[in-house]
C-alpha positions as CSV (number, residue, x, y, z in Angstrom):
1,M,1.7,9.7,-0.7
2,G,2.9,8.9,-4.3
3,C,4.9,10.1,-7.0
4,A,4.8,14.3,-6.3
5,Q,5.5,17.0,-8.5
6,S,6.6,20.0,-7.0
7,S,4.4,23.2,-6.1
8,P,5.4,26.1,-7.9
9,I,7.4,28.8,-5.9
10,H,6.3,32.1,-5.6
11,G,8.8,34.3,-7.6
12,A,10.3,31.8,-9.6
13,P,11.7,32.2,-13.2
14,P,9.8,30.1,-15.7
15,C,12.9,28.8,-17.3
16,M,13.3,27.0,-13.6
17,A,9.9,25.5,-13.7
18,A,10.2,24.3,-17.1
19,K,13.1,22.2,-16.1
20,T,12.4,18.6,-14.9
21,F,14.2,17.7,-11.9
22,S,14.1,13.8,-11.2
23,I,14.0,13.1,-7.6
24,G,14.0,9.5,-6.4
25,I,14.1,8.2,-2.5
26,L,14.1,4.3,-1.8
27,L,11.7,3.2,0.8
28,Y,12.0,0.3,2.4
29,E,10.1,-1.7,5.6
30,G,10.7,-0.5,8.9
31,L,12.8,2.8,7.6
32,T,12.3,6.1,10.1
33,Q,9.3,8.5,8.7
34,L,11.1,11.4,9.1
35,D,14.2,10.7,7.5
36,F,12.2,10.3,3.9
37,T,9.7,13.1,4.6
38,G,11.9,15.7,5.8
39,P,13.8,15.7,2.4
40,F,10.4,14.8,0.6
41,E,9.0,17.8,1.8
42,V,12.4,19.7,0.8
43,F,12.3,18.7,-2.7
44,T,8.8,18.8,-3.5
45,R,9.0,23.1,-3.6
46,I,12.3,22.8,-6.1
47,P,10.8,24.0,-9.2
48,G,10.3,21.4,-11.7
49,A,10.9,18.7,-9.4
50,K,9.2,15.2,-9.6
51,V,9.7,13.0,-6.6
52,H,9.8,9.3,-7.0
53,L,9.3,6.8,-4.1
54,I,10.4,3.3,-4.9
55,T,10.1,0.2,-3.6
56,P,13.0,-2.1,-3.6
57,L,10.9,-5.0,-5.4
58,A,13.2,-6.3,-8.6
59,S,10.2,-6.6,-11.2
60,P,8.7,-4.3,-13.5
61,K,6.0,-2.6,-12.8
62,Q,2.9,-3.3,-15.0
63,P,0.4,-0.5,-16.7
64,G,-2.4,0.9,-13.2
65,Q,-0.7,-1.6,-10.8
66,A,-1.1,-0.6,-7.3
67,L,2.4,-1.4,-5.0
68,P,2.1,-2.7,-1.9
69,P,2.6,-0.2,0.9
70,I,5.5,0.1,2.9
71,T,5.2,0.3,6.5
72,S,7.5,2.8,8.4
73,E,9.3,1.9,12.0
74,S,6.0,4.0,13.7
75,G,3.4,2.5,11.3
76,L,2.5,5.2,8.4
77,R,2.1,3.3,5.6
78,V,3.6,5.0,2.4
79,L,2.1,4.1,-1.1
80,P,5.3,3.8,-4.0
81,D,5.2,4.6,-7.4
82,E,8.2,2.8,-8.8
83,T,9.8,-0.4,-8.3
84,L,13.9,-0.8,-8.9
85,V,13.2,-2.0,-12.3
86,S,10.8,0.7,-13.8
87,C,12.3,3.7,-11.9
88,P,13.3,6.3,-14.5
89,Q,16.8,8.5,-14.6
90,L,17.7,10.2,-11.5
91,D,19.2,13.2,-10.6
92,V,19.2,12.5,-6.8
93,L,18.9,8.9,-5.0
94,C,18.0,9.8,-1.6
95,V,18.3,6.6,1.2
96,P,16.8,7.4,4.5
97,G,17.8,5.5,7.8
98,A,16.2,3.2,9.9
99,K,16.7,1.0,13.1
100,F,17.4,-1.7,11.7
101,T,19.4,-1.7,8.2
102,K,20.9,-4.9,7.9
103,A,18.1,-6.3,5.6
104,M,18.9,-3.8,2.7
105,E,22.8,-3.7,3.3
106,K,22.4,-7.3,2.3
107,N,20.0,-7.1,-0.4
108,P,21.7,-7.7,-3.5
109,E,19.3,-6.4,-5.9
110,V,18.8,-3.0,-4.0
111,L,23.1,-2.9,-3.8
112,K,22.9,-3.2,-7.7
113,F,20.1,-0.5,-7.9
114,L,22.4,1.6,-6.1
115,R,25.8,1.0,-8.2
116,E,24.2,1.3,-11.6
117,R,22.2,4.4,-10.5
118,A,25.9,5.9,-9.1
119,E,27.0,6.0,-12.6
120,T,24.0,8.4,-13.9
121,T,23.1,10.5,-10.6
122,Q,24.0,13.7,-10.2
123,Y,23.4,13.5,-6.5
124,M,23.8,10.0,-4.3
125,T,22.5,11.0,-0.8
126,S,21.5,9.7,2.6
127,V,19.8,10.4,5.8
128,C,21.3,8.8,9.2
129,T,21.7,5.0,8.8
130,G,21.0,5.0,5.0
131,A,24.6,5.6,4.9
132,L,25.1,2.2,5.8
133,I,23.5,1.0,2.8
134,L,25.6,3.3,0.5
135,G,28.7,2.0,2.3
136,A,27.0,-1.2,1.7
137,A,27.3,-0.4,-1.8
138,G,31.1,0.4,-1.7
139,L,29.5,4.1,-2.7
140,L,31.6,5.8,0.4
141,E,34.6,4.0,0.4
142,G,37.8,6.6,0.6
143,I,35.5,9.6,1.3
144,E,33.9,11.7,4.1
145,A,30.7,10.8,5.2
146,T,28.4,11.0,8.4
147,T,25.5,8.7,9.9
148,H,24.1,8.3,13.6
149,W,26.8,9.1,16.0
150,A,25.9,5.4,17.5
151,D,26.5,3.8,14.0
152,C,30.0,6.0,12.9
153,D,32.2,3.0,13.4
154,E,30.2,0.5,11.3
155,L,30.0,3.1,8.6
156,R,34.1,3.4,9.2
157,A,34.4,0.0,8.3
158,Y,32.8,0.2,4.9
159,G,35.5,2.4,4.2
160,A,34.4,5.7,5.0
161,I,36.4,8.4,7.0
162,V,34.0,10.1,9.4
163,P,35.5,13.2,10.8
164,C,35.2,14.0,14.4
165,P,33.2,15.7,15.8
166,R,30.7,15.1,13.3
167,K,29.1,17.5,10.9
168,R,24.9,17.5,10.8
169,Y,25.6,17.1,6.7
170,I,28.7,16.4,4.5
171,V,29.3,16.8,1.2
172,S,32.1,14.9,-0.6
173,P,33.3,14.4,-4.3
174,S,32.8,11.3,-5.8
175,K,36.0,9.0,-6.1
176,A,34.5,6.6,-8.5
177,H,32.4,8.8,-10.7
178,P,33.7,12.4,-11.2
179,G,31.4,15.2,-11.0
180,Q,29.2,13.0,-8.9
181,T,28.4,15.0,-5.2
182,I,27.8,12.6,-2.6
183,I,25.7,13.8,0.7
184,T,25.3,11.9,4.1
185,G,23.3,13.7,6.7
186,G,23.9,12.6,10.5
187,G,20.5,12.9,12.4
188,I,16.9,13.3,11.1
189,S,16.8,17.1,10.7
190,A,19.9,16.7,8.7
191,G,17.6,15.3,5.7
192,I,16.0,18.9,5.9
193,D,19.2,20.9,6.0
194,F,21.0,19.0,2.9
195,G,17.5,18.9,1.1
196,L,17.7,22.5,0.8
197,K,21.7,22.3,0.0
198,V,20.5,20.1,-2.9
199,A,18.1,23.0,-3.8
200,E,20.6,25.7,-3.3
201,D,23.3,23.9,-5.5
202,S,20.9,23.2,-8.5
203,W,18.4,26.5,-8.4
204,A,20.8,28.9,-7.1
205,R,21.3,30.6,-3.8
206,T,18.4,32.8,-3.8
207,R,15.9,30.0,-4.5
208,R,16.9,28.1,-1.1
209,S,15.0,30.9,0.8
210,T,12.2,31.7,-1.0
211,S,11.5,27.5,-1.0
212,S,11.9,27.3,3.0
213,S,10.2,30.7,4.1
214,S,6.7,29.3,2.7
215,W,7.1,26.8,5.8
216,S,9.5,27.7,8.2
217,T,8.9,29.4,11.5
218,T,11.7,32.1,11.3
219,P,10.0,36.3,12.4
220,A,8.4,38.1,10.6
221,P,9.6,39.3,7.3
222,R,11.8,43.0,8.1
223,S,9.3,44.8,6.4
224,T,6.4,43.6,8.5
225,R,8.6,44.8,11.5
226,A,10.1,48.1,10.1
227,S,5.7,49.0,9.7
228,L,5.0,47.9,12.9
229,R,7.7,50.4,14.6
230,R,6.3,53.2,11.8
231,R,3.4,52.8,13.3
232,R,4.0,53.0,16.8
233,R,6.4,56.1,16.4
234,Q,3.2,57.6,14.6
235,C,1.0,56.7,17.8
236,S,4.1,58.3,20.0
237,R,4.1,61.4,18.3
238,W,0.1,61.5,18.3
239,H,0.1,60.9,21.9
240,A,2.8,64.0,22.3
241,R,0.4,66.6,21.2
242,P,-1.3,69.2,23.6
243,G,-4.1,67.4,25.6
244,S,-3.5,63.9,25.0
245,Q,-2.6,61.2,27.2
246,S,-0.3,58.3,27.6
247,P,-1.3,54.5,27.9
248,R,1.0,54.1,30.6
249,R,0.1,57.4,32.2
250,A,-4.1,56.7,32.2
251,A,-3.3,53.3,32.9
252,R,-2.1,54.9,36.3
253,R,-5.0,56.9,37.0
254,S,-6.1,56.4,40.5
255,D,-9.4,57.4,39.9
256,G,-10.6,54.0,38.5
257,D,-11.7,55.6,35.1
258,S,-11.1,53.3,32.1
259,L,-8.6,54.5,29.1
260,P,-9.3,57.4,27.5
261,V,-10.9,56.0,23.6
262,D,-7.7,58.2,22.2
263,A,-5.0,56.0,24.4
264,A,-6.7,52.4,24.0
265,I,-4.4,52.1,21.0
266,S,-2.8,48.4,21.6
267,N,0.2,45.8,20.1
268,Q,-2.7,43.9,18.7
269,S,-4.7,46.7,16.8
270,L,-1.0,47.6,15.3
271,L,-0.6,44.3,14.2
272,R,-4.2,44.1,12.9
273,Q,-3.1,47.4,10.7
274,V,0.1,45.9,9.5
275,K,-1.4,42.7,8.1
276,L,-3.8,44.9,6.6
277,D,-1.2,47.2,5.5
278,G,0.5,43.9,3.9
279,K,-2.3,43.2,1.4
280,K,-2.7,46.6,-0.2
């Protein structure tokens, strides 16, 4: 997994696809894998987006150099493609969380990188305990923010205002940098939620549903359900003709005969026909 270009989204205007939207995700040893792969999946579906995976090395990357992999808390090894020095200009910077973030909270090079990027980045974001790293950099002082429920007191110690009850994610304007937006997510799945928020804000509300529909588990589109209902009505009218027999009545026959061929119309065959209709 390295620098990722966005996949084209069906229906995206050409002008949107032509614009480059630069996104960086800061990786470090022991991070929670879903904290970064959740937003990563959403970010790569934003038209024109380019996602950079950043390793906390304060040295320039040489041409063709392969950076050492980062190992997540669960053992997943990820190949970064940029260092703190070689990272290009960003529109979005995301800091995922981990079970232990103290090393990053006390890393002077990482904190310097976050403060410098906060001056030019439109969205500074975090997932779960990644907010503690933003807090250590002084970016959350005096604004509303959230993190994992067990770390709210520690986040307050950095000057953040943590509302009660907590929210899945919080969008706050930056006090230090006017025009900048800071988004902090609570738990693991909140990274997906605020990723969609970034997509919505950047590419208009209609693109959010287009982006998420390619991999969501929502029910079938309304047009498919309407087609299925229409097929059922047609079958009902056919069975209502003289001489026809409904499937239920035929199934209750006591003579042991099988269902008539005319009545053996199942939901499965209807769904097959709906799929065929959708391909036309």
